[in-house]
C-alpha positions in Angstrom: 24.8 44.1 22.7 22.7 43.6 19.6 24.6 44.8 16.0 22.3 48.1 15.8 23.7 51.4 14.5 23.7 53.9 17.4 22.5 57.0 15.2 20.3 55.6 12.5 18.5 52.2 13.9 20.0 49.9 11.0 19.9 46.6 12.1 19.9 43.2 10.0 16.2 42.5 8.1 15.2 39.2 6.9 13.7 38.3 3.6 12.9 35.8 0.9 15.0 34.3 -1.5 12.8 33.2 -4.5 13.7 30.2 -6.9 11.9 30.4 -9.9 11.5 28.1 -13.2 13.0 29.4 -16.0 12.0 32.1 -18.8 9.2 31.1 -21.3 11.8 32.2 -23.8 14.7 30.0 -22.7 12.2 26.6 -23.0 10.6 27.1 -19.7 7.1 27.2 -18.7 7.2 31.1 -17.2 8.8 32.8 -14.2 7.0 30.6 -11.6 8.3 30.4 -7.9 8.9 27.1 -7.0 10.8 27.8 -3.7 11.7 29.8 -0.9 14.4 30.1 1.1 15.0 32.5 4.3 17.9 35.0 4.2 19.4 37.9 6.1 20.7 41.1 4.9 23.0 42.9 7.4 24.1 46.2 7.5 27.5 47.7 7.0 28.4 48.5 11.0 31.6 49.5 12.5 32.3 49.2 16.5 34.1 52.9 17.2 35.1 54.8 19.9 32.7 57.9 20.0 31.6 61.1 22.3 28.5 61.0 23.8 27.7 63.6 26.3 31.1 64.4 26.9 32.1 60.4 27.7 33.7 58.5 25.1 31.7 55.1 24.5 32.4 52.5 22.2 29.0 51.5 19.8 28.1 50.1 16.6 27.8 52.8 13.9 26.7 52.8 10.2 29.1 53.7 7.7 26.3 55.7 6.2 26.3 57.3 9.5 30.0 58.2 9.8 29.8 59.4 5.7 26.9 61.9 6.9 29.0 63.2 9.8 27.2 62.1 12.8 29.6 60.9 14.4 32.3 62.6 16.7 35.9 60.9 17.3 37.6 61.4 20.5 40.9 63.3 19.9 43.9 61.4 19.7 46.1 63.0 22.0 46.1 61.9 25.5 45.3 64.1 28.2 48.6 65.5 30.2 49.0 64.3 33.5 50.3 66.6 36.2 53.1 65.4 37.7 52.9 64.9 41.4 53.6 67.6 43.5 56.6 67.8 45.8 55.9 68.0 49.7 58.1 70.7 50.8 59.3 70.1 54.7 
C-alpha cells in the first residue's frame, strides 16, 4: 500500500540539493553550483481508521486533511450485542 493521502493525494516528491561555492562577499567566486544530490520530501501522513461509504477502513491521511475536517472518524462506542435468546421448551 503506497503512502499517499486518501483525500488530498499528497505523496513523496523528489528534488535536488544544490551545493554552491561561497558568495563573493565571503571571499568566494560567487554563488555557483558545484554539485547536486537527489533528495526526498515526505508529507506528514498518519494511518487512521476512518468511515468510507459506511465501512471502517485504515488509510493514510495527511494532517492537513485532518485539520480541514475531511476525515470522519468512527465512534469510540462499541455496538451493543444482543444477548442470546433462550429457547422455551
